[in-house]
Backbone and ligand atoms as CSV (ligand in chain L), in Angstrom:
chain,resi,resn,atom,element,x,y,z
A,1,MET,N,N,-95.134,234.305,230.218
A,1,MET,CA,C,-93.846,233.633,230.094
A,1,MET,C,C,-92.897,234.526,229.335
A,2,LYS,N,N,-91.589,234.254,229.525
A,2,LYS,CA,C,-90.580,234.977,228.770
A,2,LYS,C,C,-90.669,234.588,227.287
A,3,PRO,N,N,-90.519,235.559,226.374
A,3,PRO,CA,C,-90.572,235.179,224.954
A,3,PRO,C,C,-89.497,234.166,224.560
A,4,LEU,N,N,-89.815,233.420,223.525
A,4,LEU,CA,C,-88.887,232.408,222.979
A,4,LEU,C,C,-88.567,232.738,221.530
A,5,THR,N,N,-87.330,232.488,221.128
A,5,THR,CA,C,-86.983,232.671,219.715
A,5,THR,C,C,-87.185,231.371,218.972
A,6,ASP,N,N,-87.191,231.488,217.689
A,6,ASP,CA,C,-87.271,230.344,216.765
A,6,ASP,C,C,-86.204,229.292,217.129
A,7,SER,N,N,-84.942,229.747,217.296
A,7,SER,CA,C,-83.904,228.730,217.547
A,7,SER,C,C,-83.990,228.159,218.957
A,8,GLU,N,N,-84.408,228.972,219.931
A,8,GLU,CA,C,-84.625,228.415,221.291
A,8,GLU,C,C,-85.672,227.331,221.258
A,9,ILE,N,N,-86.742,227.561,220.494
A,9,ILE,CA,C,-87.797,226.571,220.421
A,9,ILE,C,C,-87.289,225.268,219.801
A,10,ARG,N,N,-86.593,225.385,218.672
A,10,ARG,CA,C,-86.129,224.171,218.008
A,10,ARG,C,C,-85.127,223.402,218.852
A,11,ALA,N,N,-84.350,224.144,219.670
A,11,ALA,CA,C,-83.338,223.462,220.488
A,11,ALA,C,C,-83.923,222.883,221.781
A,12,SER,N,N,-85.228,223.202,222.049
A,12,SER,CA,C,-85.753,222.875,223.373
A,12,SER,C,C,-86.374,221.473,223.445
A,13,PHE,N,N,-86.585,220.824,222.278
A,13,PHE,CA,C,-87.339,219.581,222.307
A,13,PHE,C,C,-86.549,218.422,222.872
A,14,VAL,N,N,-87.144,217.777,223.891
A,14,VAL,CA,C,-86.456,216.697,224.580
A,14,VAL,C,C,-86.908,215.321,224.134
A,15,ASN,N,N,-87.995,215.236,223.366
A,15,ASN,CA,C,-88.506,213.904,223.025
A,15,ASN,C,C,-88.849,213.794,221.532
A,16,ALA,N,N,-88.177,214.599,220.673
A,16,ALA,CA,C,-88.464,214.533,219.246
A,16,ALA,C,C,-87.170,214.150,218.546
A,17,THR,N,N,-87.322,213.546,217.347
A,17,THR,CA,C,-86.157,213.240,216.536
A,17,THR,C,C,-85.728,214.489,215.780
A,18,LYS,N,N,-84.515,214.432,215.225
A,18,LYS,CA,C,-83.978,215.568,214.449
A,18,LYS,C,C,-84.928,215.897,213.291
A,19,GLY,N,N,-85.401,214.833,212.628
A,19,GLY,CA,C,-86.316,215.030,211.493
A,19,GLY,C,C,-87.609,215.683,211.914
A,20,GLU,N,N,-88.143,215.268,213.048
A,20,GLU,CA,C,-89.414,215.835,213.538
A,20,GLU,C,C,-89.211,217.306,213.840
A,21,ILE,N,N,-88.067,217.643,214.389
A,21,ILE,CA,C,-87.797,219.063,214.748
A,21,ILE,C,C,-87.617,219.889,213.455
A,22,GLU,N,N,-86.978,219.286,212.473
A,22,GLU,CA,C,-86.802,220.019,211.214
A,22,GLU,C,C,-88.142,220.267,210.506
A,23,ARG,N,N,-89.011,219.294,210.591
A,23,ARG,CA,C,-90.329,219.416,209.901
A,23,ARG,C,C,-91.325,220.248,210.680
A,24,MET,N,N,-91.000,220.574,211.918
A,24,MET,CA,C,-91.965,221.263,212.799
A,24,MET,C,C,-92.227,222.694,212.310
A,25,PRO,N,N,-93.521,223.028,212.080
A,25,PRO,CA,C,-93.829,224.411,211.716
A,25,PRO,C,C,-93.926,225.221,213.003
A,26,LEU,N,N,-93.477,226.473,212.960
A,26,LEU,CA,C,-93.592,227.312,214.181
A,26,LEU,C,C,-94.775,228.255,214.033
A,27,PRO,N,N,-95.390,228.593,215.153
A,27,PRO,CA,C,-96.472,229.597,215.087
A,27,PRO,C,C,-95.853,230.970,214.837
A,28,GLY,N,N,-96.648,231.935,214.447
A,28,GLY,CA,C,-96.162,233.313,214.229
A,28,GLY,C,C,-95.719,233.916,215.551
A,29,LEU,N,N,-94.440,233.877,215.834
A,29,LEU,CA,C,-93.963,234.281,217.174
A,29,LEU,C,C,-94.182,235.751,217.478
A,30,HIS,N,N,-94.179,236.591,216.429
A,30,HIS,CA,C,-94.406,238.005,216.684
A,30,HIS,C,C,-95.827,238.298,217.119
A,31,GLU,N,N,-96.734,237.357,216.848
A,31,GLU,CA,C,-98.139,237.586,217.240
A,31,GLU,C,C,-98.447,237.008,218.626
A,32,VAL,N,N,-97.509,236.315,219.216
A,32,VAL,CA,C,-97.774,235.642,220.497
A,32,VAL,C,C,-97.827,236.667,221.637
A,33,MET,N,N,-98.873,236.598,222.442
A,33,MET,CA,C,-98.968,237.461,223.631
A,33,MET,C,C,-98.258,236.744,224.800
A,34,TRP,N,N,-96.973,236.913,224.866
A,34,TRP,CA,C,-96.179,236.127,225.829
A,34,TRP,C,C,-96.616,236.365,227.277
A,35,ASP,N,N,-96.998,237.634,227.557
A,35,ASP,CA,C,-97.361,237.985,228.942
A,35,ASP,C,C,-98.569,237.215,229.460
A,36,SER,N,N,-99.415,236.780,228.523
A,36,SER,CA,C,-100.607,236.073,229.033
A,36,SER,C,C,-100.556,234.597,228.667
A,37,ARG,N,N,-99.379,234.008,228.862
A,37,ARG,CA,C,-99.211,232.590,228.592
A,37,ARG,C,C,-98.348,231.920,229.641
A,38,GLU,N,N,-98.660,230.655,229.927
A,38,GLU,CA,C,-97.828,229.865,230.795
A,38,GLU,C,C,-96.967,228.923,229.982
A,39,TYR,N,N,-97.453,228.550,228.801
A,39,TYR,CA,C,-96.666,227.748,227.895
A,39,TYR,C,C,-97.100,228.076,226.482
A,40,LEU,N,N,-96.241,227.756,225.510
A,40,LEU,CA,C,-96.598,227.964,224.124
A,40,LEU,C,C,-97.017,226.619,223.589
A,41,GLY,N,N,-98.242,226.529,223.063
A,41,GLY,CA,C,-98.694,225.269,222.513
A,41,GLY,C,C,-99.301,225.498,221.141
A,42,TRP,N,N,-99.065,224.551,220.218
A,42,TRP,CA,C,-99.680,224.685,218.897
A,42,TRP,C,C,-99.814,223.337,218.224
A,43,ARG,N,N,-100.730,223.279,217.265
A,43,ARG,CA,C,-100.947,222.089,216.475
A,43,ARG,C,C,-100.266,222.272,215.131
A,44,ASP,N,N,-100.152,221.132,214.423
A,44,ASP,CA,C,-99.414,221.143,213.143
A,44,ASP,C,C,-100.444,220.987,212.012
A,45,ALA,N,N,-100.612,222.064,211.228
A,45,ALA,CA,C,-101.652,222.016,210.174
A,45,ALA,C,C,-101.322,220.939,209.134
A,46,GLY,N,N,-100.029,220.660,208.923
A,46,GLY,CA,C,-99.642,219.679,207.934
A,46,GLY,C,C,-99.706,218.248,208.457
A,47,ALA,N,N,-99.727,218.077,209.747
A,47,ALA,CA,C,-99.783,216.743,210.383
A,47,ALA,C,C,-100.779,216.858,211.552
A,48,PRO,N,N,-102.063,216.683,211.212
A,48,PRO,CA,C,-103.127,217.055,212.171
A,48,PRO,C,C,-103.057,216.374,213.544
A,49,LEU,N,N,-102.360,215.221,213.638
A,49,LEU,CA,C,-102.332,214.602,214.939
A,49,LEU,C,C,-101.175,215.109,215.803
A,50,ARG,N,N,-100.347,215.974,215.225
A,50,ARG,CA,C,-99.190,216.459,215.974
A,50,ARG,C,C,-99.528,217.673,216.821
A,51,GLY,N,N,-98.879,217.778,217.943
A,51,GLY,CA,C,-98.974,218.993,218.778
A,51,GLY,C,C,-97.639,219.255,219.398
A,52,TYR,N,N,-97.432,220.491,219.814
A,52,TYR,CA,C,-96.142,220.905,220.390
A,52,TYR,C,C,-96.435,221.774,221.610
A,53,LEU,N,N,-95.584,221.667,222.599
A,53,LEU,CA,C,-95.738,222.416,223.834
A,53,LEU,C,C,-94.341,222.832,224.323
A,54,VAL,N,N,-94.148,224.104,224.599
A,54,VAL,CA,C,-92.857,224.544,225.103
A,54,VAL,C,C,-93.092,225.459,226.320
A,55,HIS,N,N,-92.341,225.245,227.374
A,55,HIS,CA,C,-92.456,226.140,228.534
A,55,HIS,C,C,-91.052,226.355,229.130
A,56,TRP,N,N,-90.928,227.351,229.984
A,56,TRP,CA,C,-89.657,227.617,230.640
A,56,TRP,C,C,-89.584,226.831,231.929
A,57,SER,N,N,-88.470,226.125,232.107
A,57,SER,CA,C,-88.186,225.503,233.410
A,57,SER,C,C,-86.966,226.239,233.942
A,58,GLY,N,N,-87.199,227.254,234.784
A,58,GLY,CA,C,-86.125,228.146,235.173
A,58,GLY,C,C,-85.640,228.858,233.938
A,59,ASP,N,N,-84.353,228.745,233.625
A,59,ASP,CA,C,-83.781,229.413,232.476
A,59,ASP,C,C,-83.769,228.564,231.208
A,60,ARG,N,N,-84.335,227.367,231.338
A,60,ARG,CA,C,-84.234,226.452,230.224
A,60,ARG,C,C,-85.597,226.214,229.572
A,61,PRO,N,N,-85.722,226.454,228.261
A,61,PRO,CA,C,-86.981,226.114,227.611
A,61,PRO,C,C,-87.057,224.591,227.376
A,62,ILE,N,N,-88.212,224.010,227.640
A,62,ILE,CA,C,-88.361,222.578,227.432
A,62,ILE,C,C,-89.545,222.351,226.473
A,63,GLY,N,N,-89.241,221.662,225.367
A,63,GLY,CA,C,-90.265,221.435,224.369
A,63,GLY,C,C,-90.635,219.939,224.357
A,64,ILE,N,N,-91.934,219.680,224.183
A,64,ILE,CA,C,-92.459,218.319,224.176
A,64,ILE,C,C,-93.268,218.174,222.894
A,65,ILE,N,N,-93.006,217.066,222.172
A,65,ILE,CA,C,-93.805,216.777,221.001
A,65,ILE,C,C,-94.925,215.820,221.447
A,66,LEU,N,N,-96.120,216.043,220.923
A,66,LEU,CA,C,-97.310,215.287,221.327
A,66,LEU,C,C,-97.993,214.647,220.119
A,67,ARG,N,N,-98.656,213.554,220.366
A,67,ARG,CA,C,-99.463,212.936,219.302
A,67,ARG,C,C,-100.875,212.747,219.820
A,68,ALA,N,N,-101.828,213.294,219.087
A,68,ALA,CA,C,-103.220,213.173,219.503
A,68,ALA,C,C,-103.742,211.791,219.155
A,69,SER,N,N,-104.538,211.217,220.037
A,69,SER,CA,C,-105.121,209.940,219.745
A,69,SER,C,C,-106.305,210.162,218.818
A,70,ASP,N,N,-106.567,209.212,218.005
A,70,ASP,CA,C,-107.605,209.336,217.037
A,70,ASP,C,C,-108.383,208.031,217.020
A,71,PRO,N,N,-109.681,207.982,217.250
A,71,PRO,CA,C,-110.550,209.121,217.491
A,71,PRO,C,C,-110.447,209.607,218.908
A,72,SER,N,N,-110.984,210.809,219.140
A,72,SER,CA,C,-110.911,211.344,220.486
A,72,SER,C,C,-112.114,210.831,221.313
A,73,LEU,N,N,-112.398,211.533,222.352
A,73,LEU,CA,C,-113.464,211.076,223.283
A,73,LEU,C,C,-114.811,211.018,222.610
A,74,ARG,N,N,-115.681,210.191,223.198
A,74,ARG,CA,C,-117.042,210.088,222.775
A,74,ARG,C,C,-117.699,211.490,222.831
A,75,PRO,N,N,-118.436,211.890,221.780
A,75,PRO,CA,C,-119.093,213.207,221.890
A,75,PRO,C,C,-120.192,213.175,222.946
A,76,GLY,N,N,-120.538,214.304,223.466
A,76,GLY,CA,C,-121.664,214.398,224.379
A,76,GLY,C,C,-121.294,214.277,225.841
A,77,ILE,N,N,-120.128,213.773,226.175
A,77,ILE,CA,C,-119.743,213.734,227.552
A,77,ILE,C,C,-118.842,214.918,227.821
A,78,SER,N,N,-118.620,215.240,229.096
A,78,SER,CA,C,-117.729,216.346,229.345
A,78,SER,C,C,-116.392,215.789,229.813
A,79,ALA,N,N,-115.346,216.552,229.621
A,79,ALA,CA,C,-113.999,216.078,229.893
A,79,ALA,C,C,-113.225,217.186,230.535
A,80,MET,N,N,-112.079,216.834,231.116
A,80,MET,CA,C,-111.290,217.863,231.742
A,80,MET,C,C,-109.855,217.788,231.335
A,81,CYS,N,N,-109.305,218.944,230.979
A,81,CYS,CA,C,-107.893,219.020,230.634
A,81,CYS,C,C,-107.079,218.853,231.913
A,82,ILE,N,N,-106.061,217.984,231.856
A,82,ILE,CA,C,-105.252,217.708,233.036
A,82,ILE,C,C,-104.402,218.925,233.412
A,83,LEU,N,N,-104.042,219.720,232.433
A,83,LEU,CA,C,-103.126,220.841,232.693
A,83,LEU,C,C,-103.839,222.058,233.292
A,84,CYS,N,N,-104.967,222.459,232.653
A,84,CYS,CA,C,-105.650,223.647,233.178
A,84,CYS,C,C,-106.848,223.320,234.028
A,85,ARG,N,N,-107.248,222.031,234.066
A,85,ARG,CA,C,-108.370,221.557,234.852
A,85,ARG,C,C,-109.674,222.280,234.526
A,86,THR,N,N,-109.839,222.661,233.282
A,86,THR,CA,C,-111.113,223.274,232.872
A,86,THR,C,C,-112.003,222.202,232.333
A,87,PRO,N,N,-113.202,222.005,232.912
A,87,PRO,CA,C,-114.139,221.048,232.344
A,87,PRO,C,C,-114.747,221.611,231.068
A,88,GLN,N,N,-114.776,220.775,230.050
A,88,GLN,CA,C,-115.243,221.230,228.753
A,88,GLN,C,C,-115.995,220.131,228.038
A,89,PRO,N,N,-116.741,220.487,226.950
A,89,PRO,CA,C,-117.294,219.395,226.118
A,89,PRO,C,C,-116.185,218.520,225.601
A,90,SER,N,N,-116.456,217.213,225.465
A,90,SER,CA,C,-115.399,216.241,225.183
A,90,SER,C,C,-114.623,216.549,223.909
A,91,GLY,N,N,-115.281,217.171,222.902
A,91,GLY,CA,C,-114.600,217.450,221.643
A,91,GLY,C,C,-113.488,218.450,221.803
A,92,GLN,N,N,-113.460,219.143,222.911
A,92,GLN,CA,C,-112.437,220.180,223.072
A,92,GLN,C,C,-111.252,219.717,223.919
A,93,VAL,N,N,-111.322,218.440,224.338
A,93,VAL,CA,C,-110.217,217.857,225.114
A,93,VAL,C,C,-109.762,216.616,224.415
A,94,THR,N,N,-108.477,216.431,224.222
A,94,THR,CA,C,-107.956,215.309,223.440
A,94,THR,C,C,-106.930,214.550,224.249
A,95,LEU,N,N,-106.941,213.225,224.029
A,95,LEU,CA,C,-105.894,212.410,224.668
A,95,LEU,C,C,-104.629,212.498,223.812
A,96,PHE,N,N,-103.620,213.122,224.366
A,96,PHE,CA,C,-102.340,213.247,223.681
A,96,PHE,C,C,-101.370,212.268,224.304
A,97,SER,N,N,-100.473,211.700,223.491
A,97,SER,CA,C,-99.400,210.926,224.104
A,97,SER,C,C,-98.078,211.589,223.773
A,98,ALA,N,N,-97.209,211.609,224.760
A,98,ALA,CA,C,-95.875,212.200,224.594
A,98,ALA,C,C,-94.862,211.075,224.730
A,99,PRO,N,N,-94.057,210.824,223.659
A,99,PRO,CA,C,-93.006,209.848,223.821
A,99,PRO,C,C,-92.052,210.276,224.936
A,100,LYS,N,N,-91.587,209.321,225.729
A,100,LYS,CA,C,-90.635,209.681,226.777
A,100,LYS,C,C,-89.301,210.119,226.132
A,101,ALA,N,N,-88.565,210.912,226.869
A,101,ALA,CA,C,-87.269,211.362,226.345
A,101,ALA,C,C,-86.280,210.200,226.360
A,102,GLY,N,N,-85.280,210.273,225.503
A,102,GLY,CA,C,-84.163,209.330,225.518
A,102,GLY,C,C,-84.536,207.951,225.076
A,103,GLU,N,N,-83.822,206.971,225.647
A,103,GLU,CA,C,-83.976,205.589,225.224
A,103,GLU,C,C,-85.373,205.051,225.477
A,104,ALA,N,N,-85.944,205.446,226.599
A,104,ALA,CA,C,-87.315,204.968,226.934
A,104,ALA,C,C,-88.272,205.287,225.810
A,105,GLY,N,N,-88.153,206.494,225.277
A,105,GLY,CA,C,-89.019,206.925,224.168
A,105,GLY,C,C,-88.735,206.106,222.885
A,106,ARG,N,N,-87.438,205.910,222.619
A,106,ARG,CA,C,-87.069,205.146,221.429
A,106,ARG,C,C,-87.586,203.712,221.512
A,107,ASN,N,N,-87.745,203.215,222.776
A,107,ASN,CA,C,-88.309,201.880,222.959
A,107,ASN,C,C,-89.820,201.864,222.977
A,108,GLY,N,N,-90.435,203.023,222.700
A,108,GLY,CA,C,-91.876,203.060,222.565
A,108,GLY,C,C,-92.658,203.491,223.803
A,109,ASN,N,N,-91.958,203.890,224.864
A,109,ASN,CA,C,-92.663,204.327,226.049
A,109,ASN,C,C,-93.186,205.752,225.867
A,110,SER,N,N,-94.420,205.956,226.332
A,110,SER,CA,C,-94.982,207.311,226.196
A,110,SER,C,C,-95.891,207.573,227.406
A,111,ILE,N,N,-96.257,208.828,227.544
A,111,ILE,CA,C,-97.156,209.242,228.629
A,111,ILE,C,C,-98.422,209.828,228.007
A,112,GLY,N,N,-99.562,209.348,228.421
A,112,GLY,CA,C,-100.815,209.862,227.860
A,112,GLY,C,C,-101.460,210.871,228.822
A,113,THR,N,N,-101.961,211.937,228.280
A,113,THR,CA,C,-102.604,212.980,229.087
A,113,THR,C,C,-103.700,213.655,228.296
A,114,TYR,N,N,-104.819,213.966,228.993
A,114,TYR,CA,C,-105.862,214.742,228.343
A,114,TYR,C,C,-105.528,216.235,228.434
A,115,ILE,N,N,-105.460,216.872,227.275
A,115,ILE,CA,C,-105.104,218.294,227.231
A,115,ILE,C,C,-106.087,218.975,226.279
A,116,CYS,N,N,-106.282,220.282,226.507
A,116,CYS,CA,C,-107.128,221.073,225.605
A,116,CYS,C,C,-106.709,220.801,224.166
A,117,ASP,N,N,-107.682,220.504,223.310
A,117,ASP,CA,C,-107.380,220.104,221.948
A,117,ASP,C,C,-106.531,221.129,221.201
A,118,ASP,N,N,-106.759,222.410,221.447
A,118,ASP,CA,C,-105.995,223.447,220.730
A,118,ASP,C,C,-104.738,223.870,221.484
A,119,LEU,N,N,-104.424,223.179,222.590
A,119,LEU,CA,C,-103.245,223.463,223.402
A,119,LEU,C,C,-103.202,224.966,223.789
A,120,ALA,N,N,-104.379,225.471,224.101
A,120,ALA,CA,C,-104.488,226.907,224.441
A,120,ALA,C,C,-105.036,227.078,225.862
A,121,CYS,N,N,-104.519,226.300,226.798
A,121,CYS,CA,C,-104.976,226.412,228.191
A,121,CYS,C,C,-104.919,227.850,228.717
A,122,SER,N,N,-103.851,228.544,228.284
A,122,SER,CA,C,-103.646,229.909,228.800
A,122,SER,C,C,-104.793,230.830,228.431
A,123,MET,N,N,-105.422,230.569,227.273
A,123,MET,CA,C,-106.588,231.388,226.892
A,123,MET,C,C,-107.774,231.046,227.738
A,124,ILE,N,N,-108.030,229.768,227.916
A,124,ILE,CA,C,-109.261,229.353,228.561
A,124,ILE,C,C,-109.232,229.714,230.073
A,125,ILE,N,N,-108.078,229.681,230.698
A,125,ILE,CA,C,-108.047,230.038,232.132
A,125,ILE,C,C,-108.272,231.545,232.328
A,126,ARG,N,N,-108.133,232.305,231.275
A,126,ARG,CA,C,-108.342,233.766,231.392
A,126,ARG,C,C,-109.787,234.169,231.156
A,127,ILE,N,N,-110.610,233.192,230.827
A,127,ILE,CA,C,-112.066,233.491,230.746
A,127,ILE,C,C,-112.615,233.423,232.126
A,128,LEU,N,N,-112.936,234.585,232.687
A,128,LEU,CA,C,-113.299,234.654,234.119
A,128,LEU,C,C,-114.761,234.993,234.294
A,129,PRO,N,N,-115.367,234.496,235.387
A,129,PRO,CA,C,-116.735,234.921,235.679
A,129,PRO,C,C,-116.718,236.387,236.068
A,130,ALA,N,N,-117.829,237.075,235.882
A,130,ALA,CA,C,-117.905,238.470,236.287
A,130,ALA,C,C,-117.780,238.561,237.818
A,131,ALA,N,N,-117.238,239.655,238.269
A,131,ALA,CA,C,-117.081,239.881,239.717
A,131,ALA,C,C,-118.462,239.834,240.361
A,132,HIS,N,N,-118.532,239.187,241.505
A,132,HIS,CA,C,-119.802,239.061,242.220
A,132,HIS,C,C,-119.488,238.974,243.699
A,133,PRO,N,N,-120.232,239.705,244.542
A,133,PRO,CA,C,-119.916,239.733,245.969
A,133,PRO,C,C,-119.918,238.318,246.599
A,134,MET,N,N,-120.695,237.379,246.036
A,134,MET,CA,C,-120.781,236.041,246.632
A,134,MET,C,C,-119.690,235.100,246.086
A,135,GLN,N,N,-118.931,235.579,245.119
A,135,GLN,CA,C,-117.929,234.734,244.478
A,135,GLN,C,C,-116.527,235.239,244.796
A,136,PRO,N,N,-115.524,234.341,244.704
A,136,PRO,CA,C,-114.155,234.815,244.899
A,136,PRO,C,C,-113.768,235.878,243.860
A,137,ASP,N,N,-112.885,236.744,244.251
A,137,ASP,CA,C,-112.411,237.827,243.412
A,137,ASP,C,C,-111.799,237.240,242.127
A,138,PRO,N,N,-112.267,237.651,240.934
A,138,PRO,CA,C,-111.750,237.097,239.675
A,138,PRO,C,C,-110.216,237.161,239.580
A,139,ALA,N,N,-109.624,238.242,240.100
A,139,ALA,CA,C,-108.154,238.344,240.034
A,139,ALA,C,C,-107.489,237.232,240.826
A,140,GLU,N,N,-108.085,236.894,241.960
A,140,GLU,CA,C,-107.532,235.803,242.772
A,140,GLU,C,C,-107.737,234.456,242.078
A,141,VAL,N,N,-108.912,234.289,241.473
A,141,VAL,CA,C,-109.207,233.075,240.757
A,141,VAL,C,C,-108.164,232.863,239.658
A,142,LEU,N,N,-107.884,233.941,238.929
A,142,LEU,CA,C,-106.919,233.832,237.803
A,142,LEU,C,C,-105.515,233.509,238.354
A,143,GLU,N,N,-105.159,234.158,239.442
A,143,GLU,CA,C,-103.836,233.915,240.032
A,143,GLU,C,C,-103.666,232.430,240.393
A,144,LYS,N,N,-104.703,231.868,240.987
A,144,LYS,CA,C,-104.686,230.464,241.353
A,144,LYS,C,C,-104.570,229.580,240.110
A,145,ARG,N,N,-105.361,229.908,239.087
A,145,ARG,CA,C,-105.336,229.102,237.863
A,145,ARG,C,C,-103.959,229.119,237.232
A,146,ILE,N,N,-103.338,230.320,237.193
A,146,ILE,CA,C,-102.002,230.465,236.613
A,146,ILE,C,C,-100.998,229.591,237.367
A,147,ALA,N,N,-101.055,229.680,238.705
A,147,ALA,CA,C,-100.119,228.906,239.533
A,147,ALA,C,C,-100.314,227.409,239.271
A,148,GLY,N,N,-101.577,226.975,239.221
A,148,GLY,CA,C,-101.880,225.575,238.999
A,148,GLY,C,C,-101.416,225.072,237.648
A,149,LEU,N,N,-101.723,225.844,236.612
A,149,LEU,CA,C,-101.333,225.453,235.267
A,149,LEU,C,C,-99.801,225.392,235.134
A,150,THR,N,N,-99.117,226.383,235.668
A,150,THR,CA,C,-97.654,226.430,235.585
A,150,THR,C,C,-97.055,225.188,236.260
A,151,GLU,N,N,-97.591,224.858,237.407
A,151,GLU,CA,C,-97.070,223.706,238.158
A,151,GLU,C,C,-97.327,222.390,237.436
A,152,ARG,N,N,-98.549,222.257,236.860
A,152,ARG,CA,C,-98.880,220.970,236.226
A,152,ARG,C,C,-98.180,220.791,234.886
A,153,VAL,N,N,-97.921,221.883,234.169
A,153,VAL,CA,C,-97.137,221.779,232.928
A,153,VAL,C,C,-95.735,221.314,233.290
A,154,ALA,N,N,-95.157,221.912,234.345
A,154,ALA,CA,C,-93.791,221.546,234.724
A,154,ALA,C,C,-93.713,220.094,235.161
A,155,SER,N,N,-94.753,219.633,235.872
A,155,SER,CA,C,-94.658,218.239,236.351
A,155,SER,C,C,-94.915,217.275,235.174
A,156,PHE,N,N,-95.698,217.675,234.218
A,156,PHE,CA,C,-95.922,216.831,233.035
A,156,PHE,C,C,-94.616,216.682,232.238
A,157,THR,N,N,-93.916,217.787,231.969
A,157,THR,CA,C,-92.699,217.682,231.156
A,157,THR,C,C,-91.592,216.988,231.973
A,158,ALA,N,N,-91.617,217.152,233.303
A,158,ALA,CA,C,-90.631,216.422,234.143
A,158,ALA,C,C,-90.856,214.918,234.016
A,159,ASP,N,N,-92.131,214.508,233.973
A,159,ASP,CA,C,-92.431,213.055,233.817
A,159,ASP,C,C,-91.932,212.551,232.466
A,160,VAL,N,N,-92.110,213.371,231.430
A,160,VAL,CA,C,-91.671,212.948,230.085
A,160,VAL,C,C,-90.160,212.779,230.088
A,161,MET,N,N,-89.463,213.633,230.849
A,161,MET,CA,C,-87.997,213.592,230.844
A,161,MET,C,C,-87.407,212.570,231.787
A,162,LYS,N,N,-88.215,212.065,232.708
A,162,LYS,CA,C,-87.747,211.064,233.662
A,162,LYS,C,C,-87.311,209.836,232.913
A,163,THR,N,N,-86.073,209.433,233.056
A,163,THR,CA,C,-85.604,208.316,232.253
A,163,THR,C,C,-85.822,206.976,232.941
A,164,ALA,N,N,-85.905,206.981,234.259
A,164,ALA,CA,C,-86.050,205.712,234.962
A,164,ALA,C,C,-87.502,205.321,235.047
L,1,ZN,ZN,ZN,-106.197,222.970,229.149
C-alpha cells in the first residue's frame, strides 16, 4: 500500500468520535513495511479492546475503529479471519465490531466481523508453503491472497460507511 502520514491517518476515520481520534495511539510509521501490506492495522496498548484499520480506497485513506468482543472464541476450536480467510486457532481470531459511520453508528448500529486478533492479515498471507511441483506456484498463491484481502477489506469498510 501507499504510505500514510500521521495526519492522513487521523483524518481518515469514518466511524470514530473526535475524542477517540485524539486518544488514538499510532504505530511507529517509519517502521512499517508499506510495500508488503494491504491495510495498516493495530491494537491499542492503552485500551486493549480497541483496534484500528486503515486502507486506501483509490486516493482516499479510510480508517475504521474496531472494538474486540470479550471474551473471544472458545479455545480449542479453529476459526477463520473474514478478511484474509486464513484458518487459525480460535485464540488468534477475534470478533470485532465496527460502529457504522454517521447517524447509524451514533444510534448504536455496528457490524461484527471475525478478524485476525493482531490485525496483521498482511503478515499471515505472506507465510507461504514451499514450492512443490504438485502445488500451485507460491507466487501465484500470494497474488491471489493479496487480491482477495484487498477486495474484502474494501467491501468491509464500504459496509461500515453505508448509511442506509
Ligand atoms: Zn486476517
